N, CA, C, O and the ligand as a Tripos MOL2 file, in Angstrom:
@<TRIPOS>MOLECULE
protein
  241   239    61     0     0
PROTEIN
NO_CHARGES

@<TRIPOS>ATOM
      1 N          38.4210   89.5640   -5.2890 N.3       1 MET1
      2 CA         39.5270   89.9800   -6.1480 C.3       1 MET1
      3 C          39.3050   89.4850   -7.5780 C.2       1 MET1
      4 O          38.9130   88.3400   -7.8050 O.2       1 MET1
      5 N          39.5590   90.3500   -8.5060 N.am      2 PRO2
      6 CA         39.3750   89.9710   -9.9010 C.3       2 PRO2
      7 C          40.4770   89.0550  -10.3890 C.2       2 PRO2
      8 O          41.6650   89.3480  -10.2550 O.2       2 PRO2
      9 N          40.0620   87.9580  -10.9470 N.am      3 ILE3
     10 CA         41.0270   87.0230  -11.5120 C.3       3 ILE3
     11 C          40.7580   86.8880  -13.0040 C.2       3 ILE3
     12 O          39.6420   86.5890  -13.4270 O.2       3 ILE3
     13 N          41.7980   87.1140  -13.7860 N.am      4 TYR4
     14 CA         41.6510   87.0340  -15.2250 C.3       4 TYR4
     15 C          42.4010   85.8270  -15.7690 C.2       4 TYR4
     16 O          43.4850   85.4770  -15.3040 O.2       4 TYR4
     17 N          41.7940   85.2100  -16.7600 N.am      5 GLU5
     18 CA         42.4460   84.0830  -17.3970 C.3       5 GLU5
     19 C          43.0340   84.5280  -18.7250 C.2       5 GLU5
     20 O          42.4130   85.2680  -19.4890 O.2       5 GLU5
     21 N          44.2170   84.0680  -18.9720 N.am      6 TYR6
     22 CA         44.9050   84.4170  -20.2050 C.3       6 TYR6
     23 C          45.3520   83.1580  -20.9230 C.2       6 TYR6
     24 O          45.6110   82.1200  -20.3150 O.2       6 TYR6
     25 N          45.4300   83.2840  -22.2140 N.am      7 THR7
     26 CA         46.0130   82.2210  -23.0140 C.3       7 THR7
     27 C          47.1820   82.7860  -23.7980 C.2       7 THR7
     28 O          47.0460   83.7890  -24.4970 O.2       7 THR7
     29 N          48.3200   82.1430  -23.6790 N.am      8 CYS8
     30 CA         49.5100   82.5980  -24.3710 C.3       8 CYS8
     31 C          49.4190   82.2560  -25.8550 C.2       8 CYS8
     32 O          49.1120   81.1260  -26.2340 O.2       8 CYS8
     33 N          49.6940   83.2570  -26.6760 N.am      9 ASN9
     34 CA         49.6510   83.0240  -28.1130 C.3       9 ASN9
     35 C          50.9270   82.3510  -28.6180 C.2       9 ASN9
     36 O          50.9920   81.8760  -29.7520 O.2       9 ASN9
     37 N          51.9080   82.3250  -27.7730 N.am     10 ASN10
     38 CA         53.2000   81.7830  -28.1760 C.3      10 ASN10
     39 C          53.3090   80.2900  -27.8760 C.2      10 ASN10
     40 O          53.6800   79.4990  -28.7430 O.2      10 ASN10
     41 N          52.9840   79.9160  -26.6460 N.am     11 CYS11
     42 CA         53.1300   78.5110  -26.2550 C.3      11 CYS11
     43 C          51.8000   77.8690  -25.8980 C.2      11 CYS11
     44 O          51.7360   76.7010  -25.5150 O.2      11 CYS11
     45 N          50.7270   78.6670  -26.0330 N.am     12 ASN12
     46 CA         49.3740   78.1520  -25.8050 C.3      12 ASN12
     47 C          49.1210   77.7920  -24.3470 C.2      12 ASN12
     48 O          48.2430   76.9870  -24.0370 O.2      12 ASN12
     49 N          49.8800   78.3820  -23.4800 N.am     13 GLU13
     50 CA         49.7010   78.1320  -22.0560 C.3      13 GLU13
     51 C          48.5250   78.9390  -21.5250 C.2      13 GLU13
     52 O          48.3650   80.1110  -21.8640 O.2      13 GLU13
     53 N          47.7160   78.3190  -20.7040 N.am     14 THR14
     54 CA         46.6080   79.0220  -20.0640 C.3      14 THR14
     55 C          46.9220   79.2560  -18.5950 C.2      14 THR14
     56 O          47.2850   78.3380  -17.8590 O.2      14 THR14
     57 N          46.7710   80.5150  -18.1890 N.am     15 PHE15
     58 CA         47.1100   80.8360  -16.8150 C.3      15 PHE15
     59 C          46.1670   81.8960  -16.2810 C.2      15 PHE15
     60 O          45.5200   82.6170  -17.0410 O.2      15 PHE15
     61 N          46.1010   81.9770  -14.9670 N.am     16 SER16
     62 CA         45.2450   82.9580  -14.3170 C.3      16 SER16
     63 C          46.1030   84.0230  -13.6420 C.2      16 SER16
     64 O          47.1540   83.7370  -13.0690 O.2      16 SER16
     65 N          45.6250   85.2420  -13.7270 N.am     17 VAL17
     66 CA         46.3610   86.3540  -13.1490 C.3      17 VAL17
     67 C          45.4480   87.1470  -12.2270 C.2      17 VAL17
     68 O          44.3420   87.5380  -12.6010 O.2      17 VAL17
     69 N          45.9280   87.3700  -11.0340 N.am     18 LEU18
     70 CA         45.1810   88.1990  -10.1060 C.3      18 LEU18
     71 C          45.5680   89.6500  -10.3140 C.2      18 LEU18
     72 O          46.7290   90.0300  -10.1600 O.2      18 LEU18
     73 N          44.5810   90.4480  -10.6650 N.am     19 LYS19
     74 CA         44.8780   91.8270  -11.0250 C.3      19 LYS19
     75 C          43.9960   92.8100  -10.2900 C.2      19 LYS19
     76 O          42.8170   92.5620  -10.0400 O.2      19 LYS19
     77 N          44.5940   93.9200   -9.9580 N.am     20 LEU20
     78 CA         43.8180   95.0150   -9.3940 C.3      20 LEU20
     79 C          43.7050   96.1420  -10.4100 C.2      20 LEU20
     80 O          43.0770   97.1710  -10.1610 O.2      20 LEU20
     81 N          44.3220   95.9220  -11.5430 N.am     21 THR21
     82 CA         44.2990   96.9220  -12.5940 C.3      21 THR21
     83 C          43.9860   96.2520  -13.9240 C.2      21 THR21
     84 O          44.0900   95.0330  -14.0600 O.2      21 THR21
     85 N          43.6130   97.0410  -14.8740 N.am     22 THR22
     86 CA         43.2790   96.4830  -16.1770 C.3      22 THR22
     87 C          44.4090   96.6770  -17.1720 C.2      22 THR22
     88 O          44.2190   96.5800  -18.3840 O.2      22 THR22
     89 N          45.5780   96.9510  -16.6380 N.am     23 ARG23
     90 CA         46.7160   97.1590  -17.5130 C.3      23 ARG23
     91 C          47.2670   95.8180  -17.9770 C.2      23 ARG23
     92 O          48.2680   95.3190  -17.4630 O.2      23 ARG23
     93 N          46.5980   95.2670  -18.9410 N.am     24 GLU24
     94 CA         46.9690   93.9470  -19.4260 C.3      24 GLU24
     95 C          48.2610   93.9740  -20.2470 C.2      24 GLU24
     96 O          48.7760   92.9400  -20.6720 O.2      24 GLU24
     97 N          48.7550   95.1710  -20.4490 N.am     25 GLU25
     98 CA         49.9880   95.2940  -21.2060 C.3      25 GLU25
     99 C          51.1840   94.7440  -20.4280 C.2      25 GLU25
    100 O          52.2350   94.4320  -20.9880 O.2      25 GLU25
    101 N          50.9780   94.6390  -19.1160 N.am     26 GLU26
    102 CA         52.0550   94.1400  -18.2730 C.3      26 GLU26
    103 C          51.9430   92.6440  -18.0310 C.2      26 GLU26
    104 O          52.7580   92.0530  -17.3220 O.2      26 GLU26
    105 N          50.9400   92.0480  -18.6210 N.am     27 THR27
    106 CA         50.7450   90.6260  -18.4280 C.3      27 THR27
    107 C          51.6720   89.8190  -19.3330 C.2      27 THR27
    108 O          51.7030   90.0020  -20.5500 O.2      27 THR27
    109 N          52.4050   88.9480  -18.7190 N.am     28 THR28
    110 CA         53.3070   88.1010  -19.4780 C.3      28 THR28
    111 C          53.0540   86.6440  -19.1350 C.2      28 THR28
    112 O          52.6010   86.3110  -18.0400 O.2      28 THR28
    113 N          53.3500   85.8070  -20.0730 N.am     29 CYS29
    114 CA         53.1790   84.3770  -19.8790 C.3      29 CYS29
    115 C          54.2080   83.8700  -18.8600 C.2      29 CYS29
    116 O          55.4050   84.1090  -19.0140 O.2      29 CYS29
    117 N          53.7380   83.1710  -17.8230 N.am     30 PRO30
    118 CA         54.6550   82.6480  -16.8080 C.3      30 PRO30
    119 C          55.4760   81.4730  -17.3110 C.2      30 PRO30
    120 O          56.4450   81.0520  -16.6790 O.2      30 PRO30
    121 N          55.0780   80.9660  -18.4380 N.am     31 SER31
    122 CA         55.7680   79.7940  -18.9780 C.3      31 SER31
    123 C          56.9310   80.1820  -19.8870 C.2      31 SER31
    124 O          58.0340   79.6490  -19.7700 O.2      31 SER31
    125 N          56.6640   81.1170  -20.7900 N.am     32 CYS32
    126 CA         57.6970   81.4860  -21.7600 C.3      32 CYS32
    127 C          58.0430   82.9710  -21.6970 C.2      32 CYS32
    128 O          59.0030   83.4180  -22.3240 O.2      32 CYS32
    129 N          57.2620   83.7250  -20.9430 N.am     33 GLY33
    130 CA         57.5720   85.1400  -20.7660 C.3      33 GLY33
    131 C          57.0910   86.0130  -21.9080 C.2      33 GLY33
    132 O          57.4440   87.1900  -21.9830 O.2      33 GLY33
    133 N          56.2990   85.4560  -22.7870 N.am     34 SER34
    134 CA         55.8050   86.2300  -23.9190 C.3      34 SER34
    135 C          54.6890   87.1790  -23.4940 C.2      34 SER34
    136 O          53.9090   86.8800  -22.5900 O.2      34 SER34
    137 N          54.6290   88.2970  -24.1460 N.am     35 LYS35
    138 CA         53.5630   89.2550  -23.8650 C.3      35 LYS35
    139 C          52.3850   89.0890  -24.8170 C.2      35 LYS35
    140 O          51.3840   89.8000  -24.7380 O.2      35 LYS35
    141 N          52.5400   88.1410  -25.7050 N.am     36 GLU36
    142 CA         51.4750   87.8680  -26.6620 C.3      36 GLU36
    143 C          50.4300   86.9750  -26.0010 C.2      36 GLU36
    144 O          50.3640   85.7730  -26.2560 O.2      36 GLU36
    145 N          49.6220   87.5870  -25.1520 N.am     37 VAL37
    146 CA         48.6170   86.8250  -24.4370 C.3      37 VAL37
    147 C          47.2310   87.3690  -24.7450 C.2      37 VAL37
    148 O          47.0580   88.5560  -25.0250 O.2      37 VAL37
    149 N          46.2590   86.4870  -24.6880 N.am     38 THR38
    150 CA         44.8770   86.8770  -24.9370 C.3      38 THR38
    151 C          44.0480   86.6640  -23.6830 C.2      38 THR38
    152 O          44.0480   85.5840  -23.0920 O.2      38 THR38
    153 N          43.3510   87.7030  -23.2930 N.am     39 LYS39
    154 CA         42.5360   87.6060  -22.0900 C.3      39 LYS39
    155 C          41.2360   86.8730  -22.3870 C.2      39 LYS39
    156 O          40.5360   87.1660  -23.3560 O.2      39 LYS39
    157 N          40.9430   85.9270  -21.5360 N.am     40 LYS40
    158 CA         39.7160   85.1680  -21.6980 C.3      40 LYS40
    159 C          38.6500   85.7040  -20.7460 C.2      40 LYS40
    160 O          38.9370   86.4490  -19.8090 O.2      40 LYS40
    161 N          37.4400   85.3070  -21.0130 N.am     41 MET41
    162 CA         36.3550   85.7100  -20.1390 C.3      41 MET41
    163 C          36.3950   84.8840  -18.8670 C.2      41 MET41
    164 O          36.4310   83.6550  -18.9120 O.2      41 MET41
    165 N          36.3870   85.5560  -17.7520 N.am     42 SER42
    166 CA         36.4160   84.8810  -16.4700 C.3      42 SER42
    167 C          35.0360   84.8940  -15.8360 C.2      42 SER42
    168 O          34.2260   85.7910  -16.0730 O.2      42 SER42
    169 N          34.7930   83.8840  -15.0300 N.am     43 ALA43
    170 CA         33.4980   83.7890  -14.3740 C.3      43 ALA43
    171 C          33.3300   84.8820  -13.3330 C.2      43 ALA43
    172 O          32.2160   85.2240  -12.9370 O.2      43 ALA43
    173 N          34.4500   85.4160  -12.9040 N.am     44 PHE44
    174 CA         34.4090   86.4480  -11.8830 C.3      44 PHE44
    175 C          33.9150   87.7770  -12.4620 C.2      44 PHE44
    176 O          33.2500   88.5580  -11.7820 O.2      44 PHE44
    177 N          34.2510   88.0110  -13.7140 N.am     45 SER45
    178 CA         33.9060   89.2860  -14.3260 C.3      45 SER45
    179 C          32.6910   89.1560  -15.2390 C.2      45 SER45
    180 O          32.3140   90.0970  -15.9370 O.2      45 SER45
    181 N          32.0960   87.9880  -15.2190 N.am     46 CYS46
    182 CA         30.9710   87.7210  -16.1090 C.3      46 CYS46
    183 C          29.7100   88.4330  -15.6660 C.2      46 CYS46
    184 O          29.0970   89.1860  -16.4230 O.2      46 CYS46
    185 N          29.3360   88.1780  -14.4200 N.am     47 CYS47
    186 CA         28.0450   88.6650  -13.9470 C.3      47 CYS47
    187 C          28.1860   89.6110  -12.7670 C.2      47 CYS47
    188 O          27.2980   89.7110  -11.9200 O.2      47 CYS47
    189 N          29.2810   90.2830  -12.7280 N.am     48 THR48
    190 CA         29.4960   91.2140  -11.6300 C.3      48 THR48
    191 C          28.8900   92.5740  -11.9560 C.2      48 THR48
    192 O          29.2730   93.2130  -12.9360 O.2      48 THR48
    193 N          27.9510   93.0090  -11.1370 N.am     49 PRO49
    194 CA         27.3340   94.3150  -11.3680 C.3      49 PRO49
    195 C          28.3110   95.4510  -11.0900 C.2      49 PRO49
    196 O          28.8620   95.5590   -9.9940 O.2      49 PRO49
    197 N          28.5100   96.2650  -12.0610 N.am     50 THR50
    198 CA         29.4270   97.3830  -11.8820 C.3      50 THR50
    199 C          28.6780   98.6090  -11.3800 C.2      50 THR50
    200 O          27.6130   98.9620  -11.8870 O.2      50 THR50
    201 N          29.2390   99.2230  -10.4090 N.am     51 GLY51
    202 CA         28.5810  100.4060   -9.8520 C.3      51 GLY51
    203 C          27.7360  100.0470   -8.6440 C.2      51 GLY51
    204 O          27.5420   98.8740   -8.3250 O.2      51 GLY51
    205 N          27.2480  101.0570   -7.9940 N.am     52 THR52
    206 CA         26.4630  100.8270   -6.7850 C.3      52 THR52
    207 C          25.0220  101.2980   -6.9920 C.2      52 THR52
    208 O          24.7130  102.0090   -7.9480 O.2      52 THR52
    209 N          24.1680  100.8910   -6.0860 N.am     53 GLY53
    210 CA         22.7920  101.3630   -6.1390 C.3      53 GLY53
    211 C          21.9540  100.6560   -7.1950 C.2      53 GLY53
    212 O          21.0260  101.2460   -7.7490 O.2      53 GLY53
    213 N          22.2700   99.4090   -7.4720 N.am     54 SER54
    214 CA         21.4700   98.6860   -8.4310 C.3      54 SER54
    215 C          20.2030   98.1470   -7.7750 C.2      54 SER54
    216 O          20.1200   98.0140   -6.5540 O.2      54 SER54
    217 N          19.2590   97.8520   -8.5860 N.am     55 SER55
    218 CA         17.9890   97.3720   -8.0610 C.3      55 SER55
    219 C          18.0980   95.8860   -7.7290 C.2      55 SER55
    220 O          17.4750   95.0340   -8.3630 O.2      55 SER55
    221 N          18.8990   95.6130   -6.7280 N.am     56 PHE56
    222 CA         19.1870   94.2330   -6.3800 C.3      56 PHE56
    223 C          18.5800   93.8670   -5.0310 C.2      56 PHE56
    224 O          18.7860   92.7620   -4.5290 O.2      56 PHE56
    225 N          17.8400   94.7900   -4.4540 N.am     57 THR57
    226 CA         17.3180   94.5550   -3.1200 C.3      57 THR57
    227 C          15.7930   94.4180   -3.1400 C.2      57 THR57
    228 O          15.0580   95.2820   -2.6630 O.2      57 THR57
    229 N          15.3630   93.3240   -3.6980 N.am     58 GLY58
    230 CA         13.9260   93.0580   -3.6790 C.3      58 GLY58
    231 C          13.1590   93.8140   -4.7490 C.2      58 GLY58
    232 O          13.7270   94.5430   -5.5620 O.2      58 GLY58
    233 N          11.8370   93.6130   -4.7200 N.am     59 GLY59
    234 CA         10.9990   94.2550   -5.7090 C.3      59 GLY59
    235 C          10.2600   95.4340   -5.1510 C.2      59 GLY59
    236 O          10.8210   96.2270   -4.3940 O.2      59 GLY59
    237 N           9.0330   95.5560   -5.5080 N.am     60 THR60
    238 CA          8.2490   96.6800   -5.0400 C.3      60 THR60
    239 C           7.8290   96.3990   -3.6110 C.2      60 THR60
    240 O           7.1480   97.2180   -2.9950 O.2      60 THR60
    241 ZN         53.8360   81.3180  -23.2910 Zn       61 ZN61
@<TRIPOS>BOND
     1     1     2 1
     2     2     3 1
     3     3     4 2
     4     3     5 am
     5     5     6 1
     6     6     7 1
     7     7     8 2
     8     7     9 am
     9     9    10 1
    10    10    11 1
    11    11    12 2
    12    11    13 am
    13    13    14 1
    14    14    15 1
    15    15    16 2
    16    15    17 am
    17    17    18 1
    18    18    19 1
    19    19    20 2
    20    19    21 am
    21    21    22 1
    22    22    23 1
    23    23    24 2
    24    23    25 am
    25    25    26 1
    26    26    27 1
    27    27    28 2
    28    27    29 am
    29    29    30 1
    30    30    31 1
    31    31    32 2
    32    31    33 am
    33    33    34 1
    34    34    35 1
    35    35    36 2
    36    35    37 am
    37    37    38 1
    38    38    39 1
    39    39    40 2
    40    39    41 am
    41    41    42 1
    42    42    43 1
    43    43    44 2
    44    43    45 am
    45    45    46 1
    46    46    47 1
    47    47    48 2
    48    47    49 am
    49    49    50 1
    50    50    51 1
    51    51    52 2
    52    51    53 am
    53    53    54 1
    54    54    55 1
    55    55    56 2
    56    55    57 am
    57    57    58 1
    58    58    59 1
    59    59    60 2
    60    59    61 am
    61    61    62 1
    62    62    63 1
    63    63    64 2
    64    63    65 am
    65    65    66 1
    66    66    67 1
    67    67    68 2
    68    67    69 am
    69    69    70 1
    70    70    71 1
    71    71    72 2
    72    71    73 am
    73    73    74 1
    74    74    75 1
    75    75    76 2
    76    75    77 am
    77    77    78 1
    78    78    79 1
    79    79    80 2
    80    79    81 am
    81    81    82 1
    82    82    83 1
    83    83    84 2
    84    83    85 am
    85    85    86 1
    86    86    87 1
    87    87    88 2
    88    87    89 am
    89    89    90 1
    90    90    91 1
    91    91    92 2
    92    91    93 am
    93    93    94 1
    94    94    95 1
    95    95    96 2
    96    95    97 am
    97    97    98 1
    98    98    99 1
    99    99   100 2
   100    99   101 am
   101   101   102 1
   102   102   103 1
   103   103   104 2
   104   103   105 am
   105   105   106 1
   106   106   107 1
   107   107   108 2
   108   107   109 am
   109   109   110 1
   110   110   111 1
   111   111   112 2
   112   111   113 am
   113   113   114 1
   114   114   115 1
   115   115   116 2
   116   115   117 am
   117   117   118 1
   118   118   119 1
   119   119   120 2
   120   119   121 am
   121   121   122 1
   122   122   123 1
   123   123   124 2
   124   123   125 am
   125   125   126 1
   126   126   127 1
   127   127   128 2
   128   127   129 am
   129   129   130 1
   130   130   131 1
   131   131   132 2
   132   131   133 am
   133   133   134 1
   134   134   135 1
   135   135   136 2
   136   135   137 am
   137   137   138 1
   138   138   139 1
   139   139   140 2
   140   139   141 am
   141   141   142 1
   142   142   143 1
   143   143   144 2
   144   143   145 am
   145   145   146 1
   146   146   147 1
   147   147   148 2
   148   147   149 am
   149   149   150 1
   150   150   151 1
   151   151   152 2
   152   151   153 am
   153   153   154 1
   154   154   155 1
   155   155   156 2
   156   155   157 am
   157   157   158 1
   158   158   159 1
   159   159   160 2
   160   159   161 am
   161   161   162 1
   162   162   163 1
   163   163   164 2
   164   163   165 am
   165   165   166 1
   166   166   167 1
   167   167   168 2
   168   167   169 am
   169   169   170 1
   170   170   171 1
   171   171   172 2
   172   171   173 am
   173   173   174 1
   174   174   175 1
   175   175   176 2
   176   175   177 am
   177   177   178 1
   178   178   179 1
   179   179   180 2
   180   179   181 am
   181   181   182 1
   182   182   183 1
   183   183   184 2
   184   183   185 am
   185   185   186 1
   186   186   187 1
   187   187   188 2
   188   187   189 am
   189   189   190 1
   190   190   191 1
   191   191   192 2
   192   191   193 am
   193   193   194 1
   194   194   195 1
   195   195   196 2
   196   195   197 am
   197   197   198 1
   198   198   199 1
   199   199   200 2
   200   199   201 am
   201   201   202 1
   202   202   203 1
   203   203   204 2
   204   203   205 am
   205   205   206 1
   206   206   207 1
   207   207   208 2
   208   207   209 am
   209   209   210 1
   210   210   211 1
   211   211   212 2
   212   211   213 am
   213   213   214 1
   214   214   215 1
   215   215   216 2
   216   215   217 am
   217   217   218 1
   218   218   219 1
   219   219   220 2
   220   219   221 am
   221   221   222 1
   222   222   223 1
   223   223   224 2
   224   223   225 am
   225   225   226 1
   226   226   227 1
   227   227   228 2
   228   227   229 am
   229   229   230 1
   230   230   231 1
   231   231   232 2
   232   231   233 am
   233   233   234 1
   234   234   235 1
   235   235   236 2
   236   235   237 am
   237   237   238 1
   238   238   239 1
   239   239   240 2
@<TRIPOS>SUBSTRUCTURE
     1 MET1         2 RESIDUE 1 A MET
     2 PRO2         6 RESIDUE 1 A PRO
     3 ILE3        10 RESIDUE 1 A ILE
     4 TYR4        14 RESIDUE 1 A TYR
     5 GLU5        18 RESIDUE 1 A GLU
     6 TYR6        22 RESIDUE 1 A TYR
     7 THR7        26 RESIDUE 1 A THR
     8 CYS8        30 RESIDUE 1 A CYS
     9 ASN9        34 RESIDUE 1 A ASN
    10 ASN10       38 RESIDUE 1 A ASN
    11 CYS11       42 RESIDUE 1 A CYS
    12 ASN12       46 RESIDUE 1 A ASN
    13 GLU13       50 RESIDUE 1 A GLU
    14 THR14       54 RESIDUE 1 A THR
    15 PHE15       58 RESIDUE 1 A PHE
    16 SER16       62 RESIDUE 1 A SER
    17 VAL17       66 RESIDUE 1 A VAL
    18 LEU18       70 RESIDUE 1 A LEU
    19 LYS19       74 RESIDUE 1 A LYS
    20 LEU20       78 RESIDUE 1 A LEU
    21 THR21       82 RESIDUE 1 A THR
    22 THR22       86 RESIDUE 1 A THR
    23 ARG23       90 RESIDUE 1 A ARG
    24 GLU24       94 RESIDUE 1 A GLU
    25 GLU25       98 RESIDUE 1 A GLU
    26 GLU26      102 RESIDUE 1 A GLU
    27 THR27      106 RESIDUE 1 A THR
    28 THR28      110 RESIDUE 1 A THR
    29 CYS29      114 RESIDUE 1 A CYS
    30 PRO30      118 RESIDUE 1 A PRO
    31 SER31      122 RESIDUE 1 A SER
    32 CYS32      126 RESIDUE 1 A CYS
    33 GLY33      130 RESIDUE 1 A GLY
    34 SER34      134 RESIDUE 1 A SER
    35 LYS35      138 RESIDUE 1 A LYS
    36 GLU36      142 RESIDUE 1 A GLU
    37 VAL37      146 RESIDUE 1 A VAL
    38 THR38      150 RESIDUE 1 A THR
    39 LYS39      154 RESIDUE 1 A LYS
    40 LYS40      158 RESIDUE 1 A LYS
    41 MET41      162 RESIDUE 1 A MET
    42 SER42      166 RESIDUE 1 A SER
    43 ALA43      170 RESIDUE 1 A ALA
    44 PHE44      174 RESIDUE 1 A PHE
    45 SER45      178 RESIDUE 1 A SER
    46 CYS46      182 RESIDUE 1 A CYS
    47 CYS47      186 RESIDUE 1 A CYS
    48 THR48      190 RESIDUE 1 A THR
    49 PRO49      194 RESIDUE 1 A PRO
    50 THR50      198 RESIDUE 1 A THR
    51 GLY51      202 RESIDUE 1 A GLY
    52 THR52      206 RESIDUE 1 A THR
    53 GLY53      210 RESIDUE 1 A GLY
    54 SER54      214 RESIDUE 1 A SER
    55 SER55      218 RESIDUE 1 A SER
    56 PHE56      222 RESIDUE 1 A PHE
    57 THR57      226 RESIDUE 1 A THR
    58 GLY58      230 RESIDUE 1 A GLY
    59 GLY59      234 RESIDUE 1 A GLY
    60 THR60      238 RESIDUE 1 A THR
    61 ZN61       241 GROUP 0 **** ****
């Protein structure tokens, strides 16, 4: 499951959100309820290969 980290621009709270969608417009700060949040880079979405059929199964 994709987990995104956000930082609130209002109270500077850092929180993680489990999302199945990329609609970050619905993300609100759990601390103050502000929608002024910035998505941070998560380790889960860093090196995840998107798509199928990648050359990940050995060499020649
Ligand atoms: Zn906040």
